[in-house]
PyMOL Python script that loads the backbone (N, CA, C, O; Angstrom):
from pymol import cmd

cmd.read_pdbstr("""\
ATOM      1  N   MET A   1      20.270  21.785   0.347  1.00  0.00           N
ATOM      2  CA  MET A   1      19.509  20.712  -0.250  1.00  0.00           C
ATOM      3  C   MET A   1      18.033  20.909   0.085  1.00  0.00           C
ATOM      4  O   MET A   1      17.688  21.402   1.158  1.00  0.00           O
ATOM      5  N   LYS A   2      17.183  20.523  -0.834  1.00  0.00           N
ATOM      6  CA  LYS A   2      15.740  20.616  -0.652  1.00  0.00           C
ATOM      7  C   LYS A   2      15.160  19.240  -0.361  1.00  0.00           C
ATOM      8  O   LYS A   2      15.787  18.212  -0.619  1.00  0.00           O
ATOM      9  N   TYR A   3      13.953  19.247   0.181  1.00  0.00           N
ATOM     10  CA  TYR A   3      13.230  18.001   0.455  1.00  0.00           C
ATOM     11  C   TYR A   3      13.055  17.197  -0.834  1.00  0.00           C
ATOM     12  O   TYR A   3      13.245  15.980  -0.841  1.00  0.00           O
ATOM     13  N   SER A   4      12.696  17.875  -1.915  1.00  0.00           N
ATOM     14  CA  SER A   4      12.479  17.178  -3.190  1.00  0.00           C
ATOM     15  C   SER A   4      13.762  16.519  -3.691  1.00  0.00           C
ATOM     16  O   SER A   4      13.710  15.457  -4.310  1.00  0.00           O
ATOM     17  N   GLU A   5      14.908  17.140  -3.429  1.00  0.00           N
ATOM     18  CA  GLU A   5      16.181  16.548  -3.836  1.00  0.00           C
ATOM     19  C   GLU A   5      16.471  15.280  -3.037  1.00  0.00           C
ATOM     20  O   GLU A   5      17.020  14.314  -3.567  1.00  0.00           O
ATOM     21  N   LEU A   6      16.101  15.290  -1.771  1.00  0.00           N
ATOM     22  CA  LEU A   6      16.270  14.085  -0.959  1.00  0.00           C
ATOM     23  C   LEU A   6      15.472  12.929  -1.549  1.00  0.00           C
ATOM     24  O   LEU A   6      15.964  11.803  -1.635  1.00  0.00           O
ATOM     25  N   LEU A   7      14.245  13.212  -1.951  1.00  0.00           N
ATOM     26  CA  LEU A   7      13.399  12.175  -2.534  1.00  0.00           C
ATOM     27  C   LEU A   7      13.983  11.664  -3.848  1.00  0.00           C
ATOM     28  O   LEU A   7      14.001  10.460  -4.105  1.00  0.00           O
ATOM     29  N   GLN A   8      14.456  12.587  -4.672  1.00  0.00           N
ATOM     30  CA  GLN A   8      15.027  12.200  -5.967  1.00  0.00           C
ATOM     31  C   GLN A   8      16.296  11.372  -5.801  1.00  0.00           C
ATOM     32  O   GLN A   8      16.577  10.494  -6.617  1.00  0.00           O
ATOM     33  N   ASN A   9      17.064  11.649  -4.744  1.00  0.00           N
ATOM     34  CA  ASN A   9      18.322  10.942  -4.514  1.00  0.00           C
ATOM     35  C   ASN A   9      18.121   9.643  -3.742  1.00  0.00           C
ATOM     36  O   ASN A   9      19.091   8.945  -3.447  1.00  0.00           O
ATOM     37  N   GLY A  10      16.874   9.310  -3.412  1.00  0.00           N
ATOM     38  CA  GLY A  10      16.588   8.049  -2.734  1.00  0.00           C
ATOM     39  C   GLY A  10      17.012   8.018  -1.277  1.00  0.00           C
ATOM     40  O   GLY A  10      17.459   6.981  -0.787  1.00  0.00           O
ATOM     41  N   ALA A  11      16.880   9.131  -0.582  1.00  0.00           N
ATOM     42  CA  ALA A  11      17.234   9.184   0.839  1.00  0.00           C
ATOM     43  C   ALA A  11      16.352   8.248   1.648  1.00  0.00           C
ATOM     44  O   ALA A  11      15.193   8.012   1.307  1.00  0.00           O
ATOM     45  N   THR A  12      16.914   7.723   2.716  1.00  0.00           N
ATOM     46  CA  THR A  12      16.152   6.841   3.601  1.00  0.00           C
ATOM     47  C   THR A  12      15.221   7.678   4.474  1.00  0.00           C
ATOM     48  O   THR A  12      15.437   8.880   4.632  1.00  0.00           O
ATOM     49  N   PRO A  13      14.186   7.055   5.044  1.00  0.00           N
ATOM     50  CA  PRO A  13      13.312   7.797   5.967  1.00  0.00           C
ATOM     51  C   PRO A  13      14.087   8.445   7.122  1.00  0.00           C
ATOM     52  O   PRO A  13      13.744   9.544   7.559  1.00  0.00           O
ATOM     53  N   THR A  14      15.119   7.773   7.610  1.00  0.00           N
ATOM     54  CA  THR A  14      15.922   8.335   8.700  1.00  0.00           C
ATOM     55  C   THR A  14      16.661   9.591   8.248  1.00  0.00           C
ATOM     56  O   THR A  14      16.729  10.571   8.990  1.00  0.00           O
ATOM     57  N   GLU A  15      17.211   9.569   7.043  1.00  0.00           N
ATOM     58  CA  GLU A  15      17.903  10.748   6.500  1.00  0.00           C
ATOM     59  C   GLU A  15      16.924  11.903   6.298  1.00  0.00           C
ATOM     60  O   GLU A  15      17.250  13.059   6.568  1.00  0.00           O
ATOM     61  N   ILE A  16      15.732  11.581   5.823  1.00  0.00           N
ATOM     62  CA  ILE A  16      14.711  12.616   5.617  1.00  0.00           C
ATOM     63  C   ILE A  16      14.297  13.212   6.960  1.00  0.00           C
ATOM     64  O   ILE A  16      14.165  14.430   7.081  1.00  0.00           O
ATOM     65  N   GLN A  17      14.089  12.359   7.976  1.00  0.00           N
ATOM     66  CA  GLN A  17      13.721  12.855   9.303  1.00  0.00           C
ATOM     67  C   GLN A  17      14.796  13.778   9.856  1.00  0.00           C
ATOM     68  O   GLN A  17      14.480  14.828  10.416  1.00  0.00           O
ATOM     69  N   ALA A  18      16.064  13.402   9.708  1.00  0.00           N
ATOM     70  CA  ALA A  18      17.163  14.227  10.201  1.00  0.00           C
ATOM     71  C   ALA A  18      17.177  15.580   9.497  1.00  0.00           C
ATOM     72  O   ALA A  18      17.374  16.612  10.139  1.00  0.00           O
ATOM     73  N   PHE A  19      16.969  15.581   8.190  1.00  0.00           N
ATOM     74  CA  PHE A  19      16.934  16.823   7.427  1.00  0.00           C
ATOM     75  C   PHE A  19      15.801  17.734   7.898  1.00  0.00           C
ATOM     76  O   PHE A  19      15.999  18.935   8.083  1.00  0.00           O
ATOM     77  N   LEU A  20      14.622  17.161   8.089  1.00  0.00           N
ATOM     78  CA  LEU A  20      13.456  17.950   8.471  1.00  0.00           C
ATOM     79  C   LEU A  20      13.555  18.495   9.893  1.00  0.00           C
ATOM     80  O   LEU A  20      12.966  19.533  10.193  1.00  0.00           O
ATOM     81  N   ALA A  21      14.278  17.825  10.760  1.00  0.00           N
ATOM     82  CA  ALA A  21      14.375  18.238  12.155  1.00  0.00           C
ATOM     83  C   ALA A  21      15.408  19.344  12.374  1.00  0.00           C
ATOM     84  O   ALA A  21      15.377  20.015  13.405  1.00  0.00           O
ATOM     85  N   GLU A  22      16.314  19.544  11.428  1.00  0.00           N
ATOM     86  CA  GLU A  22      17.339  20.573  11.622  1.00  0.00           C
ATOM     87  C   GLU A  22      16.915  21.871  10.945  1.00  0.00           C
ATOM     88  O   GLU A  22      15.905  21.914  10.243  1.00  0.00           O
ATOM     89  N   GLY A  23      17.682  22.908  11.157  1.00  0.00           N
ATOM     90  CA  GLY A  23      17.391  24.194  10.544  1.00  0.00           C
ATOM     91  C   GLY A  23      16.822  25.174  11.546  1.00  0.00           C
ATOM     92  O   GLY A  23      16.487  24.822  12.677  1.00  0.00           O
ATOM     93  N   GLU A  24      16.722  26.406  11.100  1.00  0.00           N
ATOM     94  CA  GLU A  24      16.208  27.475  11.955  1.00  0.00           C
ATOM     95  C   GLU A  24      14.694  27.342  12.097  1.00  0.00           C
ATOM     96  O   GLU A  24      14.019  26.785  11.231  1.00  0.00           O
ATOM     97  N   THR A  25      14.184  27.860  13.192  1.00  0.00           N
ATOM     98  CA  THR A  25      12.740  27.837  13.396  1.00  0.00           C
ATOM     99  C   THR A  25      12.098  29.006  12.641  1.00  0.00           C
ATOM    100  O   THR A  25      12.712  30.056  12.453  1.00  0.00           O
ATOM    101  N   ALA A  26      10.877  28.802  12.223  1.00  0.00           N
ATOM    102  CA  ALA A  26      10.110  29.825  11.520  1.00  0.00           C
ATOM    103  C   ALA A  26       8.710  29.863  12.114  1.00  0.00           C
ATOM    104  O   ALA A  26       8.098  28.818  12.334  1.00  0.00           O
ATOM    105  N   PRO A  27       8.203  31.059  12.375  1.00  0.00           N
ATOM    106  CA  PRO A  27       6.837  31.136  12.913  1.00  0.00           C
ATOM    107  C   PRO A  27       5.818  30.765  11.835  1.00  0.00           C
ATOM    108  O   PRO A  27       5.974  31.117  10.666  1.00  0.00           O
ATOM    109  N   VAL A  28       4.778  30.051  12.248  1.00  0.00           N
ATOM    110  CA  VAL A  28       3.736  29.618  11.330  1.00  0.00           C
ATOM    111  C   VAL A  28       2.380  29.893  11.978  1.00  0.00           C
ATOM    112  O   VAL A  28       2.169  29.592  13.153  1.00  0.00           O
ATOM    113  N   THR A  29       1.482  30.459  11.210  1.00  0.00           N
ATOM    114  CA  THR A  29       0.114  30.660  11.668  1.00  0.00           C
ATOM    115  C   THR A  29      -0.795  29.836  10.778  1.00  0.00           C
ATOM    116  O   THR A  29      -0.710  29.901   9.552  1.00  0.00           O
ATOM    117  N   MET A  30      -1.666  29.063  11.405  1.00  0.00           N
ATOM    118  CA  MET A  30      -2.604  28.276  10.613  1.00  0.00           C
ATOM    119  C   MET A  30      -3.959  28.291  11.284  1.00  0.00           C
ATOM    120  O   MET A  30      -4.068  28.413  12.504  1.00  0.00           O
ATOM    121  N   ARG A  31      -4.966  28.167  10.485  1.00  0.00           N
ATOM    122  CA  ARG A  31      -6.335  28.164  10.981  1.00  0.00           C
ATOM    123  C   ARG A  31      -6.874  26.746  10.872  1.00  0.00           C
ATOM    124  O   ARG A  31      -6.917  26.165   9.787  1.00  0.00           O
ATOM    125  N   ILE A  32      -7.285  26.197  12.015  1.00  0.00           N
ATOM    126  CA  ILE A  32      -7.882  24.864  12.056  1.00  0.00           C
ATOM    127  C   ILE A  32      -9.099  24.922  12.967  1.00  0.00           C
ATOM    128  O   ILE A  32      -9.190  25.806  13.818  1.00  0.00           O
ATOM    129  N   PRO A  33     -10.021  24.006  12.803  1.00  0.00           N
ATOM    130  CA  PRO A  33     -11.185  24.000  13.692  1.00  0.00           C
ATOM    131  C   PRO A  33     -10.748  23.812  15.150  1.00  0.00           C
ATOM    132  O   PRO A  33      -9.795  23.087  15.432  1.00  0.00           O
ATOM    133  N   SER A  34     -11.443  24.461  16.050  1.00  0.00           N
ATOM    134  CA  SER A  34     -11.072  24.384  17.469  1.00  0.00           C
ATOM    135  C   SER A  34     -11.155  22.957  17.997  1.00  0.00           C
ATOM    136  O   SER A  34     -10.375  22.574  18.868  1.00  0.00           O
ATOM    137  N   ASN A  35     -12.094  22.165  17.478  1.00  0.00           N
ATOM    138  CA  ASN A  35     -12.189  20.764  17.916  1.00  0.00           C
ATOM    139  C   ASN A  35     -10.934  19.985  17.547  1.00  0.00           C
ATOM    140  O   ASN A  35     -10.456  19.164  18.331  1.00  0.00           O
ATOM    141  N   LEU A  36     -10.398  20.242  16.348  1.00  0.00           N
ATOM    142  CA  LEU A  36      -9.166  19.580  15.914  1.00  0.00           C
ATOM    143  C   LEU A  36      -7.996  20.023  16.784  1.00  0.00           C
ATOM    144  O   LEU A  36      -7.186  19.196  17.203  1.00  0.00           O
ATOM    145  N   ARG A  37      -7.902  21.321  17.058  1.00  0.00           N
ATOM    146  CA  ARG A  37      -6.843  21.837  17.928  1.00  0.00           C
ATOM    147  C   ARG A  37      -6.928  21.218  19.312  1.00  0.00           C
ATOM    148  O   ARG A  37      -5.916  20.779  19.860  1.00  0.00           O
ATOM    149  N   ASP A  38      -8.122  21.180  19.881  1.00  0.00           N
ATOM    150  CA  ASP A  38      -8.292  20.628  21.221  1.00  0.00           C
ATOM    151  C   ASP A  38      -7.940  19.145  21.273  1.00  0.00           C
ATOM    152  O   ASP A  38      -7.317  18.681  22.228  1.00  0.00           O
ATOM    153  N   ALA A  39      -8.341  18.408  20.243  1.00  0.00           N
ATOM    154  CA  ALA A  39      -8.015  16.981  20.190  1.00  0.00           C
ATOM    155  C   ALA A  39      -6.510  16.779  20.058  1.00  0.00           C
ATOM    156  O   ALA A  39      -5.948  15.884  20.689  1.00  0.00           O
ATOM    157  N   ALA A  40      -5.855  17.601  19.244  1.00  0.00           N
ATOM    158  CA  ALA A  40      -4.403  17.496  19.075  1.00  0.00           C
ATOM    159  C   ALA A  40      -3.675  17.861  20.362  1.00  0.00           C
ATOM    160  O   ALA A  40      -2.678  17.230  20.714  1.00  0.00           O
ATOM    161  N   LYS A  41      -4.166  18.875  21.064  1.00  0.00           N
ATOM    162  CA  LYS A  41      -3.561  19.248  22.356  1.00  0.00           C
ATOM    163  C   LYS A  41      -3.685  18.098  23.348  1.00  0.00           C
ATOM    164  O   LYS A  41      -2.737  17.791  24.071  1.00  0.00           O
ATOM    165  N   GLU A  42      -4.843  17.471  23.379  1.00  0.00           N
ATOM    166  CA  GLU A  42      -5.061  16.348  24.291  1.00  0.00           C
ATOM    167  C   GLU A  42      -4.164  15.168  23.923  1.00  0.00           C
ATOM    168  O   GLU A  42      -3.574  14.537  24.800  1.00  0.00           O
ATOM    169  N   ALA A  43      -4.062  14.870  22.630  1.00  0.00           N
ATOM    170  CA  ALA A  43      -3.193  13.779  22.177  1.00  0.00           C
ATOM    171  C   ALA A  43      -1.735  14.076  22.515  1.00  0.00           C
ATOM    172  O   ALA A  43      -0.988  13.179  22.906  1.00  0.00           O
ATOM    173  N   ALA A  44      -1.337  15.326  22.365  1.00  0.00           N
ATOM    174  CA  ALA A  44       0.035  15.717  22.701  1.00  0.00           C
ATOM    175  C   ALA A  44       0.308  15.499  24.183  1.00  0.00           C
ATOM    176  O   ALA A  44       1.341  14.943  24.557  1.00  0.00           O
ATOM    177  N   THR A  45      -0.612  15.933  25.015  1.00  0.00           N
ATOM    178  CA  THR A  45      -0.459  15.762  26.460  1.00  0.00           C
ATOM    179  C   THR A  45      -0.385  14.286  26.830  1.00  0.00           C
ATOM    180  O   THR A  45       0.438  13.887  27.655  1.00  0.00           O
ATOM    181  N   LEU A  46      -1.234  13.487  26.228  1.00  0.00           N
ATOM    182  CA  LEU A  46      -1.209  12.044  26.499  1.00  0.00           C
ATOM    183  C   LEU A  46       0.099  11.403  26.039  1.00  0.00           C
ATOM    184  O   LEU A  46       0.515  10.377  26.576  1.00  0.00           O
ATOM    185  N   SER A  47       0.745  12.014  25.042  1.00  0.00           N
ATOM    186  CA  SER A  47       2.032  11.515  24.547  1.00  0.00           C
ATOM    187  C   SER A  47       3.212  12.109  25.299  1.00  0.00           C
ATOM    188  O   SER A  47       4.364  11.768  25.028  1.00  0.00           O
ATOM    189  N   GLY A  48       2.924  13.004  26.250  1.00  0.00           N
ATOM    190  CA  GLY A  48       3.998  13.597  27.052  1.00  0.00           C
ATOM    191  C   GLY A  48       4.744  14.716  26.355  1.00  0.00           C
ATOM    192  O   GLY A  48       5.920  14.946  26.635  1.00  0.00           O
ATOM    193  N   MET A  49       4.074  15.419  25.448  1.00  0.00           N
ATOM    194  CA  MET A  49       4.735  16.529  24.760  1.00  0.00           C
ATOM    195  C   MET A  49       3.778  17.696  24.628  1.00  0.00           C
ATOM    196  O   MET A  49       2.588  17.577  24.920  1.00  0.00           O
ATOM    197  N   ASN A  50       4.312  18.828  24.182  1.00  0.00           N
ATOM    198  CA  ASN A  50       3.448  19.991  23.985  1.00  0.00           C
ATOM    199  C   ASN A  50       2.862  19.971  22.568  1.00  0.00           C
ATOM    200  O   ASN A  50       3.254  19.157  21.732  1.00  0.00           O
ATOM    201  N   PHE A  51       1.941  20.858  22.325  1.00  0.00           N
ATOM    202  CA  PHE A  51       1.222  20.903  21.054  1.00  0.00           C
ATOM    203  C   PHE A  51       2.168  21.124  19.877  1.00  0.00           C
ATOM    204  O   PHE A  51       2.063  20.440  18.858  1.00  0.00           O
ATOM    205  N   THR A  52       3.087  22.071  20.011  1.00  0.00           N
ATOM    206  CA  THR A  52       4.019  22.375  18.922  1.00  0.00           C
ATOM    207  C   THR A  52       4.869  21.162  18.565  1.00  0.00           C
ATOM    208  O   THR A  52       5.033  20.843  17.387  1.00  0.00           O
ATOM    209  N   SER A  53       5.404  20.493  19.563  1.00  0.00           N
ATOM    210  CA  SER A  53       6.220  19.306  19.312  1.00  0.00           C
ATOM    211  C   SER A  53       5.402  18.211  18.645  1.00  0.00           C
ATOM    212  O   SER A  53       5.889  17.505  17.762  1.00  0.00           O
ATOM    213  N   PHE A  54       4.169  18.079  19.072  1.00  0.00           N
ATOM    214  CA  PHE A  54       3.277  17.065  18.491  1.00  0.00           C
ATOM    215  C   PHE A  54       3.031  17.346  17.013  1.00  0.00           C
ATOM    216  O   PHE A  54       3.094  16.436  16.187  1.00  0.00           O
ATOM    217  N   VAL A  55       2.753  18.594  16.681  1.00  0.00           N
ATOM    218  CA  VAL A  55       2.501  18.962  15.286  1.00  0.00           C
ATOM    219  C   VAL A  55       3.758  18.722  14.449  1.00  0.00           C
ATOM    220  O   VAL A  55       3.675  18.164  13.355  1.00  0.00           O
ATOM    221  N   LYS A  56       4.927  19.143  14.959  1.00  0.00           N
ATOM    222  CA  LYS A  56       6.171  18.919  14.222  1.00  0.00           C
ATOM    223  C   LYS A  56       6.413  17.434  13.996  1.00  0.00           C
ATOM    224  O   LYS A  56       6.803  17.028  12.902  1.00  0.00           O
ATOM    225  N   LEU A  57       6.188  16.630  15.013  1.00  0.00           N
ATOM    226  CA  LEU A  57       6.370  15.187  14.894  1.00  0.00           C
ATOM    227  C   LEU A  57       5.451  14.607  13.820  1.00  0.00           C
ATOM    228  O   LEU A  57       5.882  13.792  13.005  1.00  0.00           O
ATOM    229  N   CYS A  58       4.188  15.026  13.820  1.00  0.00           N
ATOM    230  CA  CYS A  58       3.232  14.534  12.820  1.00  0.00           C
ATOM    231  C   CYS A  58       3.681  14.901  11.402  1.00  0.00           C
ATOM    232  O   CYS A  58       3.602  14.074  10.493  1.00  0.00           O
ATOM    233  N   ILE A  59       4.140  16.114  11.216  1.00  0.00           N
ATOM    234  CA  ILE A  59       4.584  16.554   9.893  1.00  0.00           C
ATOM    235  C   ILE A  59       5.818  15.770   9.459  1.00  0.00           C
ATOM    236  O   ILE A  59       5.891  15.302   8.322  1.00  0.00           O
ATOM    237  N   ILE A  60       6.782  15.628  10.356  1.00  0.00           N
ATOM    238  CA  ILE A  60       8.005  14.888  10.022  1.00  0.00           C
ATOM    239  C   ILE A  60       7.685  13.444   9.683  1.00  0.00           C
ATOM    240  O   ILE A  60       8.223  12.900   8.718  1.00  0.00           O
ATOM    241  N   GLU A  61       6.820  12.821  10.461  1.00  0.00           N
ATOM    242  CA  GLU A  61       6.446  11.424  10.178  1.00  0.00           C
ATOM    243  C   GLU A  61       5.783  11.313   8.809  1.00  0.00           C
ATOM    244  O   GLU A  61       6.102  10.406   8.040  1.00  0.00           O
ATOM    245  N   LYS A  62       4.876  12.211   8.502  1.00  0.00           N
ATOM    246  CA  LYS A  62       4.160  12.183   7.218  1.00  0.00           C
ATOM    247  C   LYS A  62       5.132  12.379   6.057  1.00  0.00           C
ATOM    248  O   LYS A  62       5.080  11.635   5.078  1.00  0.00           O
ATOM    249  N   LEU A  63       6.010  13.364   6.153  1.00  0.00           N
ATOM    250  CA  LEU A  63       6.924  13.653   5.059  1.00  0.00           C
ATOM    251  C   LEU A  63       8.000  12.579   4.887  1.00  0.00           C
ATOM    252  O   LEU A  63       8.450  12.336   3.768  1.00  0.00           O
ATOM    253  N   SER A  64       8.412  11.944   5.961  1.00  0.00           N
ATOM    254  CA  SER A  64       9.444  10.915   5.835  1.00  0.00           C
ATOM    255  C   SER A  64       8.864   9.613   5.274  1.00  0.00           C
ATOM    256  O   SER A  64       9.605   8.802   4.717  1.00  0.00           O
ATOM    257  N   LYS A  65       7.565   9.403   5.411  1.00  0.00           N
ATOM    258  CA  LYS A  65       6.929   8.203   4.856  1.00  0.00           C
ATOM    259  C   LYS A  65       6.628   8.368   3.371  1.00  0.00           C
ATOM    260  O   LYS A  65       6.514   7.376   2.651  1.00  0.00           O
ATOM    261  N   GLN A  66       6.497   9.608   2.904  1.00  0.00           N
ATOM    262  CA  GLN A  66       6.198   9.844   1.495  1.00  0.00           C
ATOM    263  C   GLN A  66       7.374   9.484   0.600  1.00  0.00           C
ATOM    264  O   GLN A  66       7.192   9.166  -0.575  1.00  0.00           O
ATOM    265  N   GLY A  67       8.580   9.533   1.157  1.00  0.00           N
ATOM    266  CA  GLY A  67       9.772   9.205   0.373  1.00  0.00           C
ATOM    267  C   GLY A  67       9.789   7.777   0.058  1.00  0.00           C
ATOM    268  O   GLY A  67      10.715   7.300  -0.598  1.00  0.00           O
TER     269      GLY A  67
END
""", "prot")
cmd.dss("prot")
cmd.show_as("cartoon", "prot")
cmd.util.cbc("prot")
cmd.orient("prot")
């Protein structure tokens, strides 16, 4: 199943979050300003998580709210 199919089928935010959190990991490289990276690292630390987990959480939250 694809993310777009979940949206078309009227999945709940919880169902979308579960879908996005499962699956194999894939390496991703992205270029962002160092100030943004540093701020995100600091926010992650203040939230008690690492940078990668923080970014994944932000993406999952954003995508589950769009549904």
